[in-house]
C-alpha positions as a Python dict, from the first residue, in 0.01 Angstrom:
ca = {
    (1, 'T'): (0, 0, 0),
    (2, 'P'): (155, 330, -108),
    (3, 'K'): (171, 621, 135),
    (4, 'L'): (61, 955, -4),
    (5, 'P'): (213, 1275, 136),
    (6, 'C'): (-130, 1442, 164),
    (7, 'C'): (-285, 1156, 363),
    (8, 'K'): (-195, 1045, 713),
    (9, 'S'): (-313, 690, 653),
    (10, 'Q'): (-209, 447, 386),
    (11, 'L'): (-438, 389, 90),
    (12, 'E'): (-478, 55, -78),
    (13, 'V'): (-425, 36, -452),
    (14, 'K'): (-781, -87, -508),
    (15, 'N'): (-916, 221, -327),
    (16, 'L'): (-703, 452, -541),
    (17, 'I'): (-835, 284, -855),
    (18, 'L'): (-1192, 312, -728),
    (19, 'Y'): (-1146, 683, -646),
    (20, 'A'): (-1008, 745, -994),
    (21, 'L'): (-1300, 561, -1158),
    (22, 'C'): (-1557, 752, -951),
    (23, 'L'): (-1394, 1085, -1028),
    (24, 'T'): (-1381, 998, -1398),
    (25, 'F'): (-1749, 902, -1394),
    (26, 'A'): (-1846, 1231, -1227),
    (27, 'I'): (-1637, 1431, -1475),
    (28, 'V'): (-1795, 1248, -1770),
    (29, 'W'): (-2139, 1333, -1634),
    (30, 'A'): (-2041, 1700, -1584),
    (31, 'V'): (-1916, 1725, -1942),
    (32, 'E'): (-2202, 1528, -2102),
    (33, 'R'): (-2491, 1643, -1879),
    (34, 'H'): (-2676, 1819, -2162),
    (35, 'E'): (-2683, 1511, -2386),
    (36, 'S'): (-2996, 1297, -2425),
    (37, 'Y'): (-2842, 1000, -2242),
    (38, 'A'): (-2713, 1197, -1942),
    (39, 'W'): (-3014, 1102, -1730),
    (40, 'V'): (-2875, 748, -1704),
    (41, 'L'): (-2546, 879, -1564),
    (42, 'Q'): (-2734, 1106, -1323),
    (43, 'D'): (-2951, 816, -1204),
    (44, 'I'): (-2639, 608, -1138),
    (45, 'L'): (-2483, 895, -941),
    (46, 'G'): (-2807, 937, -743),
    (47, 'L'): (-2824, 565, -669),
    (48, 'A'): (-2464, 566, -549),
    (49, 'F'): (-2541, 864, -324),
    (50, 'C'): (-2847, 687, -178),
    (51, 'I'): (-2651, 368, -111),
    (52, 'N'): (-2376, 570, 56),
    (53, 'M'): (-2629, 747, 279),
    (54, 'L'): (-2791, 417, 378),
    (55, 'K'): (-2446, 284, 465),
    (56, 'T'): (-2344, 597, 657),
    (57, 'I'): (-2659, 690, 849),
    (58, 'Q'): (-2801, 436, 1089),
    (59, 'V'): (-3160, 510, 1188),
    (60, 'P'): (-3229, 390, 1544),
    (61, 'N'): (-3604, 325, 1510),
    (62, 'L'): (-3903, 333, 1278),
    (63, 'K'): (-4040, 660, 1419),
    (64, 'I'): (-3731, 860, 1320),
    (65, 'C'): (-3721, 687, 982),
    (66, 'S'): (-4085, 782, 921),
    (67, 'I'): (-4023, 1144, 1022),
    (68, 'L'): (-3725, 1166, 785),
    (69, 'L'): (-3928, 1021, 497),
    (70, 'I'): (-4216, 1266, 560),
    (71, 'L'): (-3972, 1559, 567),
    (72, 'L'): (-3811, 1443, 243),
    (73, 'F'): (-4157, 1411, 87),
    (74, 'L'): (-4244, 1770, 189),
    (75, 'Y'): (-3907, 1887, 57),
    (76, 'D'): (-3982, 1723, -277),
    (77, 'I'): (-4330, 1877, -296),
    (78, 'F'): (-4183, 2220, -227),
    (79, 'F'): (-3924, 2196, -502),
    (80, 'V'): (-4157, 2043, -760),
    (81, 'F'): (-4468, 2256, -711),
    (82, 'I'): (-4374, 2572, -520),
    (83, 'T'): (-4031, 2664, -659),
    (84, 'P'): (-4170, 2750, -1007),
    (85, 'Y'): (-4363, 3039, -849),
    (86, 'F'): (-4034, 3187, -727),
    (87, 'T'): (-3844, 3136, -1051),
    (88, 'K'): (-4093, 3284, -1300),
}
């Protein structure tokens, strides 16, 4: 495992390759985001973000999970239906 001067811990080669692939994927999406097929790349990025959040955040019980889902639903309603009134 090589030691990088900017990192205090050692990184494995497989992690470096994975970081490079992820960065390349994000850059390809940023460059091609106006193309007709870019929605597929954006869906893959969104799925990866959701999986990462599920891995990172541990919800202790069903009540908190339900509250979070309701808040996300209200957030979505706001941005879909109410934001156009502000941006006209």
